[in-house]
Every structure is written in C-alpha cells, then in structure tokens.
All heavy atoms as an XYZ file, in Angstrom:
791
protein
N      -7.177     49.872   -185.055
C      -7.749     50.577   -183.939
C      -8.831     49.772   -183.238
O      -8.931     49.827   -182.041
C      -8.382     51.889   -184.415
C      -7.528     53.094   -184.482
S      -7.086     53.610   -182.883
C      -6.392     55.115   -183.203
N      -9.636     49.083   -184.054
C     -10.748     48.332   -183.480
C     -10.231     47.236   -182.537
O     -10.755     47.029   -181.457
C     -11.602     47.739   -184.614
C     -12.878     47.048   -184.184
C     -13.766     48.013   -183.407
C     -13.621     46.497   -185.371
N      -9.170     46.534   -182.936
C      -8.581     45.500   -182.093
C      -8.030     46.079   -180.805
O      -8.083     45.469   -179.744
N      -7.496     47.293   -180.898
C      -6.944     47.962   -179.712
C      -8.042     48.301   -178.730
O      -7.849     48.173   -177.525
C      -6.206     49.221   -180.174
C      -5.529     49.954   -179.091
C      -4.120     49.397   -178.923
N      -3.338     50.292   -178.082
C      -2.764     49.899   -176.975
N      -2.835     48.657   -176.590
N      -2.061     50.740   -176.269
N      -9.202     48.714   -179.195
C     -10.327     49.054   -178.320
C     -10.806     47.817   -177.578
O     -11.098     47.871   -176.382
C     -11.462     49.682   -179.130
N     -10.875     46.685   -178.268
C     -11.297     45.449   -177.587
C     -10.276     45.049   -176.525
O     -10.617     44.606   -175.457
C     -11.463     44.316   -178.598
C     -12.781     44.310   -179.284
C     -12.923     43.032   -180.052
C     -14.352     42.855   -180.489
N     -14.575     41.577   -181.111
N      -9.004     45.227   -176.836
C      -7.953     44.890   -175.881
C      -8.042     45.816   -174.670
O      -7.896     45.369   -173.542
C      -6.582     45.006   -176.541
C      -5.463     44.511   -175.659
C      -4.106     44.604   -176.351
O      -3.985     45.170   -177.440
N      -3.105     44.037   -175.723
N      -8.306     47.098   -174.889
C      -8.457     48.028   -173.779
C      -9.658     47.660   -172.926
O      -9.603     47.745   -171.712
C      -8.598     49.469   -174.299
C      -7.289     50.010   -174.854
O      -6.238     49.407   -174.543
O      -7.326     51.011   -175.581
N     -10.768     47.274   -173.565
C     -11.952     46.855   -172.817
C     -11.638     45.636   -171.959
O     -12.037     45.553   -170.812
C     -13.108     46.542   -173.762
C     -13.736     47.799   -174.340
O     -13.465     48.887   -173.797
O     -14.490     47.677   -175.318
N     -10.907     44.686   -172.502
C     -10.617     43.484   -171.739
C      -9.652     43.796   -170.588
O      -9.777     43.227   -169.506
C     -10.060     42.389   -172.636
O      -8.811     42.773   -173.165
N      -8.706     44.713   -170.808
C      -7.807     45.102   -169.721
C      -8.609     45.826   -168.636
O      -8.428     45.578   -167.438
C      -6.656     45.993   -170.248
C      -5.897     46.630   -169.107
C      -5.725     45.186   -171.127
N      -9.525     46.702   -169.043
C     -10.363     47.403   -168.067
C     -11.228     46.414   -167.311
O     -11.407     46.527   -166.097
C     -11.221     48.444   -168.780
N     -11.746     45.426   -168.001
C     -12.561     44.401   -167.345
C     -11.719     43.603   -166.357
O     -12.154     43.328   -165.226
C     -13.178     43.454   -168.398
O     -13.936     44.222   -169.324
C     -14.063     42.416   -167.750
N     -10.517     43.238   -166.786
C      -9.631     42.478   -165.893
C      -9.238     43.295   -164.663
O      -9.190     42.764   -163.552
C      -8.377     42.027   -166.653
C      -8.583     40.927   -167.682
C      -7.281     40.681   -168.446
C      -9.069     39.653   -167.030
N      -8.968     44.577   -164.857
C      -8.625     45.428   -163.721
C      -9.822     45.537   -162.785
O      -9.674     45.476   -161.556
C      -8.148     46.819   -164.206
C      -8.050     47.800   -163.043
C      -6.819     46.706   -164.919
N     -11.014     45.666   -163.339
C     -12.222     45.718   -162.522
C     -12.419     44.440   -161.727
O     -12.761     44.472   -160.542
N     -12.189     43.306   -162.367
C     -12.305     42.022   -161.672
C     -11.243     41.903   -160.581
O     -11.506     41.384   -159.499
C     -12.161     40.870   -162.662
C     -13.364     40.674   -163.546
C     -13.142     39.556   -164.562
O     -12.016     39.098   -164.776
N     -14.225     39.126   -165.199
N     -10.042     42.391   -160.897
C      -8.968     42.357   -159.911
C      -9.330     43.187   -158.686
O      -9.127     42.749   -157.536
C      -7.664     42.877   -160.528
C      -6.444     42.906   -159.607
C      -6.080     41.500   -159.172
C      -5.268     43.572   -160.309
N      -9.916     44.362   -158.906
C     -10.326     45.213   -157.786
C     -11.418     44.520   -156.977
O     -11.370     44.499   -155.735
C     -10.796     46.593   -158.308
C     -11.478     47.381   -157.209
C      -9.625     47.371   -158.886
N     -12.390     43.941   -157.648
C     -13.473     43.237   -156.948
C     -12.930     42.036   -156.169
O     -13.328     41.783   -155.030
C     -14.560     42.791   -157.926
C     -15.427     43.914   -158.441
C     -16.143     44.653   -157.324
O     -16.695     44.006   -156.408
O     -16.131     45.899   -157.364
N     -12.012     41.290   -156.777
C     -11.412     40.151   -156.083
C     -10.610     40.617   -154.874
O     -10.612     39.967   -153.815
C     -10.512     39.354   -157.035
C     -11.292     38.575   -158.079
O     -12.524     38.460   -157.923
O     -10.663     38.099   -159.050
N      -9.921     41.740   -155.024
C      -9.169     42.301   -153.886
C     -10.085     42.686   -152.751
O      -9.796     42.428   -151.578
N     -11.213     43.304   -153.096
C     -12.198     43.660   -152.046
C     -12.743     42.412   -151.369
O     -12.897     42.366   -150.149
C     -13.342     44.462   -152.657
C     -12.975     45.862   -153.002
C     -14.151     46.606   -153.577
N     -13.761     47.931   -154.011
C     -14.443     48.669   -154.846
N     -15.585     48.216   -155.359
N     -14.020     49.863   -155.189
N     -13.046     41.413   -152.194
C     -13.560     40.162   -151.626
C     -12.553     39.507   -150.709
O     -12.895     38.996   -149.635
N     -11.285     39.515   -151.123
C     -10.221     38.941   -150.291
C     -10.071     39.718   -148.990
O      -9.936     39.122   -147.915
C      -8.897     38.932   -151.059
C      -7.683     38.414   -150.299
C      -7.887     36.953   -149.911
C      -6.418     38.583   -151.127
N     -10.114     41.047   -149.082
C      -9.995     41.863   -147.869
C     -11.144     41.582   -146.907
O     -10.941     41.438   -145.698
C      -9.949     43.343   -148.239
N     -12.354     41.483   -147.451
C     -13.518     41.184   -146.596
C     -13.386     39.808   -145.953
O     -13.703     39.622   -144.779
C     -14.809     41.264   -147.409
C     -15.214     42.672   -147.760
C     -16.509     42.686   -148.566
C     -16.876     44.100   -148.975
N     -18.104     44.125   -149.782
N     -12.897     38.838   -146.727
C     -12.719     37.491   -146.183
C     -11.650     37.476   -145.092
O     -11.812     36.801   -144.061
C     -12.349     36.519   -147.300
N     -10.556     38.206   -145.283
C      -9.499     38.276   -144.275
C     -10.007     38.939   -142.999
O      -9.692     38.501   -141.889
C      -8.284     39.037   -144.815
C      -7.487     38.281   -145.861
C      -6.755     37.078   -145.299
O      -6.444     37.054   -144.097
O      -6.492     36.150   -146.086
N     -10.796     39.990   -143.152
C     -11.363     40.670   -141.982
C     -12.313     39.736   -141.239
O     -12.287     39.649   -140.014
C     -12.064     41.977   -142.406
C     -11.014     42.997   -142.852
C     -12.908     42.539   -141.274
C     -11.594     44.233   -143.515
N     -13.139     39.010   -141.986
C     -14.060     38.059   -141.345
C     -13.292     36.962   -140.615
O     -13.660     36.565   -139.500
C     -14.994     37.451   -142.396
N     -12.206     36.487   -141.214
C     -11.383     35.464   -140.562
C     -10.751     36.002   -139.284
O     -10.746     35.328   -138.247
C     -10.296     34.975   -141.527
C      -9.306     33.948   -140.968
C     -10.025     32.673   -140.566
C      -8.215     33.660   -141.993
N     -10.225     37.222   -139.345
C      -9.623     37.824   -138.148
C     -10.656     37.995   -137.051
O     -10.382     37.720   -135.875
C      -8.993     39.171   -138.506
N     -11.866     38.437   -137.410
C     -12.931     38.594   -136.407
C     -13.288     37.249   -135.791
O     -13.516     37.149   -134.584
C     -14.168     39.218   -137.045
C     -14.060     40.692   -137.298
C     -15.351     41.231   -137.892
C     -15.265     42.714   -138.182
N     -16.514     43.221   -138.781
N     -13.347     36.210   -136.616
C     -13.676     34.879   -136.098
C     -12.595     34.384   -135.137
O     -12.899     33.812   -134.086
C     -13.853     33.900   -137.253
N     -11.321     34.622   -135.495
C     -10.230     34.197   -134.613
C     -10.277     34.947   -133.287
O     -10.098     34.356   -132.219
C      -8.881     34.431   -135.290
C      -8.558     33.438   -136.374
C      -7.183     33.722   -136.969
C      -6.810     32.717   -138.028
N      -5.478     32.992   -138.613
N     -10.509     36.260   -133.351
C     -10.592     37.058   -132.123
C     -11.765     36.596   -131.275
O     -11.655     36.451   -130.056
C     -10.694     38.562   -132.463
C     -11.072     39.367   -131.241
C      -9.385     39.059   -133.030
N     -12.896     36.344   -131.917
C     -14.074     35.869   -131.182
C     -13.821     34.549   -130.482
O     -14.218     34.347   -129.337
N     -13.121     33.646   -131.155
C     -12.817     32.349   -130.544
C     -11.873     32.523   -129.360
O     -12.061     31.892   -128.313
C     -12.196     31.419   -131.582
N     -10.877     33.397   -129.510
C      -9.937     33.608   -128.404
C     -10.617     34.285   -127.223
O     -10.347     33.944   -126.078
C      -8.744     34.444   -128.867
C      -7.782     33.639   -129.683
C      -6.510     34.386   -129.916
N      -5.585     33.543   -130.672
C      -4.518     33.998   -131.275
N      -4.229     35.268   -131.232
N      -3.731     33.182   -131.930
N     -11.470     35.257   -127.505
C     -12.184     35.935   -126.416
C     -13.039     34.937   -125.665
O     -13.074     34.938   -124.431
C     -13.022     37.115   -126.960
C     -14.017     37.600   -125.931
C     -12.123     38.249   -127.406
N     -13.711     34.062   -126.384
C     -14.522     33.041   -125.730
C     -13.685     32.118   -124.872
O     -14.060     31.764   -123.754
N     -12.517     31.742   -125.384
C     -11.625     30.861   -124.633
C     -11.115     31.571   -123.378
O     -11.102     30.989   -122.296
C     -10.451     30.455   -125.523
C      -9.500     29.471   -124.901
S      -8.211     28.918   -126.036
C      -7.383     30.454   -126.424
N     -10.695     32.830   -123.517
C     -10.195     33.570   -122.367
C     -11.303     33.853   -121.362
O     -11.069     33.869   -120.164
C      -9.525     34.880   -122.804
C      -8.190     34.667   -123.475
C      -7.891     35.268   -124.681
C      -7.218     33.859   -122.899
C      -6.662     35.073   -125.301
C      -5.998     33.657   -123.502
C      -5.725     34.273   -124.705
O      -4.512     34.075   -125.303
N     -12.509     34.085   -121.849
C     -13.645     34.338   -120.953
C     -13.880     33.127   -120.061
O     -14.046     33.258   -118.854
C     -14.889     34.663   -121.782
C     -16.110     34.958   -120.965
C     -17.298     35.256   -121.885
C     -18.583     35.372   -121.121
N     -19.735     35.571   -122.005
N     -13.871     31.949   -120.656
C     -14.056     30.722   -119.878
C     -12.919     30.550   -118.872
O     -13.155     30.203   -117.716
C     -14.115     29.510   -120.824
O     -15.192     29.701   -121.748
C     -14.332     28.223   -120.053
N     -11.691     30.821   -119.289
C     -10.543     30.681   -118.382
C     -10.647     31.656   -117.220
O     -10.384     31.291   -116.068
C      -9.242     30.902   -119.148
N     -11.050     32.894   -117.492
C     -11.180     33.894   -116.422
C     -12.256     33.465   -115.425
O     -12.069     33.596   -114.208
C     -11.490     35.286   -117.022
C     -11.949     36.256   -115.954
C     -10.275     35.831   -117.743
N     -13.358     32.959   -115.922
C     -14.430     32.496   -115.032
C     -13.921     31.352   -114.150
O     -14.160     31.331   -112.936
C     -15.670     32.073   -115.838
C     -16.332     33.308   -116.454
C     -16.662     31.305   -114.968
C     -17.417     33.001   -117.452
N     -13.207     30.405   -114.748
C     -12.689     29.270   -113.972
C     -11.659     29.721   -112.939
O     -11.655     29.224   -111.808
C     -12.094     28.217   -114.912
C     -13.113     27.475   -115.781
C     -12.403     26.576   -116.781
C     -14.074     26.671   -114.926
N     -10.794     30.684   -113.313
C      -9.832     31.210   -112.342
C     -10.543     31.936   -111.203
O     -10.131     31.841   -110.043
C      -8.826     32.151   -113.013
C      -7.715     31.438   -113.723
C      -7.427     31.732   -115.042
C      -6.950     30.485   -113.078
C      -6.399     31.084   -115.703
C      -5.919     29.834   -113.728
C      -5.648     30.135   -115.049
N     -11.605     32.661   -111.508
C     -12.346     33.368   -110.463
C     -12.989     32.380   -109.497
O     -12.957     32.572   -108.277
C     -13.402     34.275   -111.088
N     -13.577     31.319   -110.019
C     -14.188     30.302   -109.158
C     -13.112     29.608   -108.322
O     -13.292     29.395   -107.111
C     -14.989     29.285   -109.998
C     -15.443     28.109   -109.161
C     -16.187     29.976   -110.645
N     -11.976     29.287   -108.940
C     -10.881     28.653   -108.198
C     -10.371     29.581   -107.096
O     -10.103     29.132   -105.976
C      -9.748     28.286   -109.154
N     -10.238     30.858   -107.400
C      -9.804     31.822   -106.395
C     -10.779     31.937   -105.242
O     -10.384     32.057   -104.078
N     -12.063     31.880   -105.562
C     -13.091     31.938   -104.514
C     -12.991     30.731   -103.588
O     -13.061     30.871   -102.366
C     -14.492     32.008   -105.149
O     -14.548     33.163   -105.988
C     -15.574     32.087   -104.099
N     -12.807     29.549   -104.172
C     -12.663     28.356   -103.344
C     -11.376     28.395   -102.521
O     -11.354     27.978   -101.359
C     -12.704     27.084   -104.205
C     -14.101     26.637   -104.538
C     -14.573     26.723   -105.836
C     -14.938     26.134   -103.556
C     -15.851     26.315   -106.142
C     -16.233     25.720   -103.854
C     -16.688     25.811   -105.161
N     -10.294     28.891   -103.101
C      -9.041     29.000   -102.351
C      -9.189     29.977   -101.189
O      -8.691     29.726   -100.087
C      -7.910     29.441   -103.283
N      -9.885     31.089   -101.423
C     -10.124     32.060   -100.360
C     -10.980     31.453    -99.246
O     -10.697     31.643    -98.054
C     -10.792     33.310   -100.934
C     -10.991     34.407    -99.935
C      -9.906     35.060    -99.378
C     -12.263     34.790    -99.540
C     -10.082     36.081    -98.452
C     -12.455     35.796    -98.619
C     -11.357     36.451    -98.066
N     -12.005     30.689    -99.625
C     -12.851     30.024    -98.634
C     -12.032     29.020    -97.814
O     -12.205     28.912    -96.592
C     -14.018     29.326    -99.320
N     -11.131     28.307    -98.476
C     -10.275     27.348    -97.763
C      -9.347     28.067    -96.795
O      -9.120     27.600    -95.672
C      -9.469     26.525    -98.765
N      -8.810     29.210    -97.210
C      -7.952     29.981    -96.322
C      -8.731     30.474    -95.105
O      -8.234     30.408    -93.969
C      -7.343     31.172    -97.072
C      -6.468     32.101    -96.238
C      -5.238     31.368    -95.736
C      -6.073     33.326    -97.053
N      -9.942     30.942    -95.316
C     -10.771     31.374    -94.188
C     -11.057     30.215    -93.232
O     -10.992     30.377    -92.011
C     -12.082     31.981    -94.680
C     -11.977     33.336    -95.365
C     -13.347     33.778    -95.876
C     -11.399     34.374    -94.430
N     -11.374     29.045    -93.796
C     -11.629     27.878    -92.957
C     -10.382     27.501    -92.158
O     -10.472     27.151    -90.972
C     -12.078     26.702    -93.831
N      -9.221     27.595    -92.799
C      -7.972     27.306    -92.103
C      -7.747     28.278    -90.952
O      -7.377     27.866    -89.832
C      -6.791     27.380    -93.088
C      -5.404     27.205    -92.488
C      -5.203     25.760    -92.044
C      -4.348     27.616    -93.491
N      -7.987     29.563    -91.194
C      -7.798     30.560    -90.141
C      -8.789     30.364    -88.987
O      -8.421     30.495    -87.817
C      -7.911     31.968    -90.720
C      -6.791     32.358    -91.700
C      -7.077     33.716    -92.322
C      -5.436     32.331    -91.026
N     -10.033     30.044    -89.326
C     -11.026     29.789    -88.270
C     -10.615     28.557    -87.455
O     -10.707     28.557    -86.219
C     -12.437     29.621    -88.864
C     -13.420     29.075    -87.844
C     -12.931     30.948    -89.420
N     -10.154     27.525    -88.149
C      -9.691     26.324    -87.445
C      -8.502     26.616    -86.551
O      -8.410     26.100    -85.428
N      -7.604     27.476    -87.033
C      -6.456     27.854    -86.220
C      -6.904     28.622    -84.982
O      -6.392     28.380    -83.872
C      -5.483     28.697    -87.060
C      -4.166     29.083    -86.425
C      -3.377     27.836    -86.018
C      -3.348     29.929    -87.388
N      -7.856     29.527    -85.143
C      -8.387     30.265    -83.991
C      -9.023     29.305    -82.999
O      -8.794     29.394    -81.782
C      -9.395     31.336    -84.444
C      -8.675     32.455    -85.186
C     -10.175     31.894    -83.255
C      -9.608     33.447    -85.857
N      -9.806     28.357    -83.499
C     -10.479     27.413    -82.598
C      -9.465     26.532    -81.859
O      -9.651     26.217    -80.682
C     -11.471     26.556    -83.389
C     -12.669     27.363    -83.901
S     -13.776     26.424    -84.951
C     -14.456     25.270    -83.777
N      -8.411     26.143    -82.544
C      -7.386     25.318    -81.915
C      -6.644     26.101    -80.832
O      -6.427     25.600    -79.723
C      -6.392     24.799    -82.968
O      -7.116     24.048    -83.945
C      -5.320     23.933    -82.343
N      -6.256     27.343    -81.173
C      -5.552     28.163    -80.188
C      -6.462     28.579    -79.029
O      -5.986     28.798    -77.913
C      -4.973     29.409    -80.856
C      -3.746     29.203    -81.739
C      -3.361     30.514    -82.407
C      -2.592     28.668    -80.914
N      -7.756     28.698    -79.289
C      -8.686     29.135    -78.247
C      -8.696     28.176    -77.063
O      -8.913     28.593    -75.916
C     -10.091     29.282    -78.824
N      -8.448     26.901    -77.304
C      -8.413     25.940    -76.198
C      -7.191     26.149    -75.319
O      -7.186     25.749    -74.156
C      -8.418     24.494    -76.734
O      -7.268     24.288    -77.542
C      -9.671     24.206    -77.533
N      -6.160     26.787    -75.887
C      -4.931     26.999    -75.130
C      -4.875     28.367    -74.453
O      -4.425     28.470    -73.310
C      -3.711     26.850    -76.053
C      -3.547     25.501    -76.749
C      -2.407     25.547    -77.746
C      -3.313     24.405    -75.718
N      -5.311     29.438    -75.166
C      -5.136     30.793    -74.639
C      -6.436     31.583    -74.543
O      -6.425     32.739    -74.132
C      -4.127     31.589    -75.498
C      -2.745     30.987    -75.419
C      -4.597     31.704    -76.933
N      -7.534     31.016    -74.933
C      -8.810     31.727    -74.902
C      -9.151     32.286    -76.282
O      -8.263     32.550    -77.095
N     -10.441     32.490    -76.529
C     -10.878     32.905    -77.871
C     -10.390     34.296    -78.278
O     -10.041     34.518    -79.435
C     -12.399     32.855    -77.799
C     -12.749     32.785    -76.365
C     -11.569     32.245    -75.637
N     -10.376     35.232    -77.373
C      -9.959     36.593    -77.714
C      -8.505     36.665    -78.122
O      -8.145     37.261    -79.141
N      -7.651     36.069    -77.297
C      -6.219     36.091    -77.585
C      -5.901     35.255    -78.826
O      -5.030     35.630    -79.624
C      -5.438     35.580    -76.370
C      -3.935     35.801    -76.395
C      -3.602     37.276    -76.575
C      -3.307     35.285    -75.102
N      -6.606     34.162    -79.009
C      -6.384     33.323    -80.195
C      -6.748     34.094    -81.461
O      -5.997     34.076    -82.453
C      -7.215     32.047    -80.098
N      -7.880     34.807    -81.425
C      -8.288     35.614    -82.585
C      -7.267     36.704    -82.856
O      -6.862     36.926    -84.015
C      -9.676     36.232    -82.343
O     -10.614     35.177    -82.106
C     -10.125     37.063    -83.529
N      -6.818     37.386    -81.823
C      -5.827     38.454    -81.990
C      -4.529     37.908    -82.568
O      -3.938     38.523    -83.470
C      -5.581     39.144    -80.654
N      -4.085     36.766    -82.070
C      -2.832     36.189    -82.544
C      -2.928     35.807    -84.022
O      -2.012     36.087    -84.809
C      -2.465     34.970    -81.700
N      -4.039     35.199    -84.414
C      -4.200     34.789    -85.812
C      -4.323     36.010    -86.721
O      -3.727     36.059    -87.800
C      -5.405     33.831    -85.971
C      -5.727     33.583    -87.432
C      -5.120     32.511    -85.264
N      -5.070     37.025    -86.289
C      -5.215     38.238    -87.102
C      -3.877     38.948    -87.255
O      -3.496     39.352    -88.359
C      -6.283     39.174    -86.486
C      -6.244     40.546    -87.129
C      -7.666     38.566    -86.636
N      -3.123     39.097    -86.178
C      -1.823     39.755    -86.256
C      -0.873     38.952    -87.146
O      -0.172     39.514    -87.998
C      -1.226     39.972    -84.846
C       0.236     40.387    -84.924
C      -2.045     41.010    -84.089
N      -0.846     37.647    -86.980
C       0.013     36.808    -87.822
C      -0.348     36.918    -89.297
O       0.528     37.027    -90.166
N      -1.631     36.925    -89.588
C      -2.091     37.053    -90.974
C      -1.726     38.421    -91.542
O      -1.286     38.533    -92.697
C      -3.613     36.835    -91.047
O      -3.927     35.549    -90.486
C      -4.110     36.871    -92.475
N      -1.881     39.471    -90.752
C      -1.521     40.819    -91.216
C      -0.016     40.953    -91.447
O       0.407     41.640    -92.368
C      -2.021     41.874    -90.228
C      -3.542     42.079    -90.207
C      -3.931     43.073    -89.113
C      -4.042     42.549    -91.559
N       0.795     40.309    -90.612
C       2.246     40.339    -90.815
C       2.607     39.667    -92.143
O       3.405     40.197    -92.925
C       2.987     39.682    -89.632
C       4.449     39.421    -89.967
C       2.857     40.540    -88.388
N       2.007     38.517    -92.401
C       2.259     37.824    -93.676
C       1.819     38.693    -94.847
O       2.530     38.829    -95.846
C       1.543     36.452    -93.698
C       2.196     35.509    -92.690
C       1.569     35.847    -95.108
C       1.427     34.210    -92.468
N       0.649     39.331    -94.731
C       0.149     40.205    -95.792
C       1.090     41.390    -96.011
O       1.363     41.776    -97.152
C      -1.255     40.691    -95.453
N       1.603     41.966    -94.934
C       2.513     43.105    -95.055
C       3.817     42.705    -95.727
O       4.336     43.434    -96.583
C       2.785     43.705    -93.669
N       4.365     41.553    -95.371
C       5.602     41.083    -95.985
C       5.386     40.846    -97.479
O       6.198     41.269    -98.314
C       6.119     39.801    -95.286
C       7.230     39.145    -96.088
C       6.578     40.121    -93.875
N       4.288     40.201    -97.833
C       3.994     39.956    -99.249
C       3.791     41.268   -100.004
O       4.232     41.409   -101.150
C       2.771     39.055    -99.392
C       2.949     37.607    -98.931
C       1.624     36.861    -98.994
C       4.005     36.905    -99.768
N       3.133     42.241    -99.376
C       2.916     43.550   -100.016
C       4.240     44.276   -100.230
O       4.451     44.895   -101.279
C       1.968     44.400    -99.174
N       5.134     44.188    -99.264
C       6.434     44.849    -99.416
C       7.260     44.184   -100.512
O       7.939     44.867   -101.285
C       7.188     44.863    -98.083
C       6.561     45.822    -97.098
S       7.277     45.999    -95.443
C       8.629     44.930    -95.325
N       7.198     42.879   -100.606
C       7.902     42.175   -101.685
C       7.316     42.599   -103.034
O       8.051     42.877   -103.989
C       7.827     40.642   -101.488
C       8.642     40.212   -100.270
C       8.310     39.923   -102.749
C       8.442     38.761    -99.879
N       5.990     42.666   -103.113
C       5.342     43.099   -104.349
C       5.697     44.525   -104.714
O       5.955     44.836   -105.877
N       5.743     45.407   -103.724
C       6.119     46.797   -103.966
C       7.556     46.872   -104.475
O       7.870     47.655   -105.370
C       5.964     47.613   -102.693
C       6.281     49.079   -102.862
C       6.126     49.828   -101.559
C       6.561     51.274   -101.743
N       6.596     51.998   -100.479
N       8.427     46.055   -103.918
C       9.809     46.023   -104.378
C       9.926     45.568   -105.821
O      10.757     46.061   -106.577
N       9.076     44.639   -106.231
C       9.085     44.174   -107.622
C       8.620     45.274   -108.567
O       9.099     45.382   -109.685
C       8.195     42.944   -107.795
C       8.659     41.730   -107.040
C       9.897     41.146   -107.656
C      10.289     39.878   -106.912
N      11.500     39.292   -107.413
N       7.687     46.097   -108.127
C       7.179     47.190   -108.963
C       8.165     48.341   -109.043
O       8.210     49.054   -110.034
C       5.850     47.704   -108.419
C       4.645     46.795   -108.587
C       3.426     47.415   -107.929
C       4.388     46.512   -110.044
N       8.950     48.539   -108.018
C       9.866     49.670   -107.959
C      11.191     49.390   -108.654
O      12.105     50.192   -108.569
C      10.119     50.058   -106.505
N      11.309     48.260   -109.361
C      12.545     47.936   -110.037
C      12.795     48.959   -111.132
O      11.932     49.177   -111.971
C      12.455     46.524   -110.672
O      12.156     45.587   -109.641
C      13.754     46.148   -111.343
N      13.967     49.596   -111.152
C      14.265     50.593   -112.199
C      14.251     49.969   -113.596
O      14.603     48.802   -113.758
C      15.673     51.092   -111.855
C      15.903     50.689   -110.439
C      15.044     49.499   -110.178
N      13.843     50.764   -114.574
C      13.759     50.271   -115.953
C      15.131     49.890   -116.494
O      15.248     48.999   -117.319
C      13.119     51.336   -116.839
N      16.189     50.524   -116.018
C      17.526     50.200   -116.512
C      17.944     48.781   -116.147
O      18.654     48.127   -116.884
C      18.546     51.204   -115.979
O      18.578     51.163   -114.561
N      17.496     48.291   -114.998
C      17.823     46.930   -114.594
C      17.065     45.920   -115.427
O      17.573     44.847   -115.710
C      17.498     46.704   -113.109
C      18.459     47.403   -112.165
C      18.123     47.110   -110.712
O      17.360     46.170   -110.445
O      18.610     47.840   -109.841
N      15.829     46.239   -115.831
C      15.021     45.313   -116.600
C      15.581     45.128   -118.004
O      15.515     44.043   -118.569
C      13.576     45.786   -116.684
C      12.845     45.690   -115.366
C      11.410     46.189   -115.468
O      10.940     46.445   -116.573
O      10.781     46.333   -114.411
N      16.126     46.176   -118.593
C      16.639     46.081   -119.949
C      18.020     45.467   -120.003
O      18.448     44.988   -121.035
C      16.685     47.478   -120.622
O      17.500     48.336   -119.832
C      15.287     48.047   -120.782
N      18.717     45.442   -118.884
C      20.081     44.899   -118.862
C      20.081     43.407   -118.839
O      19.200     42.724   -118.577
C      20.832     45.442   -117.644
C-alpha cells in the first residue's frame, strides 16, 4: 500500500505539472498571436497612411490638370465656357464610372458562385 501511495502522489504531481505546463503553453501561444497581430496592424497602418498620402497627391495632380485644361481652353472660348466645359466633361466621366461601379455591385449572387 505504501508504494501505491507514493505512485499516486507522483502521478498527481505529474498531472499538476502537466496542467501548469498547458497553462504556460496557452499563455505563450496567446502572447505570440497578440505579437503577430500587433506587427500586422503596424504594417497595415503604415500602408494605409502611405496610400492616403499617395491619394492626396494624385487628387492634387488631377486638380492641377483640370485647372490647366481650363486655362488652355480659356484662350480659345473664354474662361466661363472653358470652366463649364471642363466641369461637364468631368461630371460625365464621374457618372460613367459610378454607373460601372453600381453595375459591379448589383451583380446577382448566383453569377458570382457559378
């Protein structure tokens, strides 16, 4: 009986160590996952900032192009008509792009799965 009690104590000790090791492993896995998520968030944050700055510069370039187009046309038809022509042309392009985008959103789900 005495030998059996020592064996039971050692099994209980081993089970206790196993539980503690499992907790430690779980905590380490959670810490690793948090670190990976943190690194990815930081990477995506930098990318989003760079895309926003690039978009701002592209928008500024588009505005400069439109102003230049107005100034060029103004020598031919006058500033008012040149501004109207450029604004109408830009709105037509925007409307066409919006309609194409709307068509992409309205695609039925059955076509996407096929």
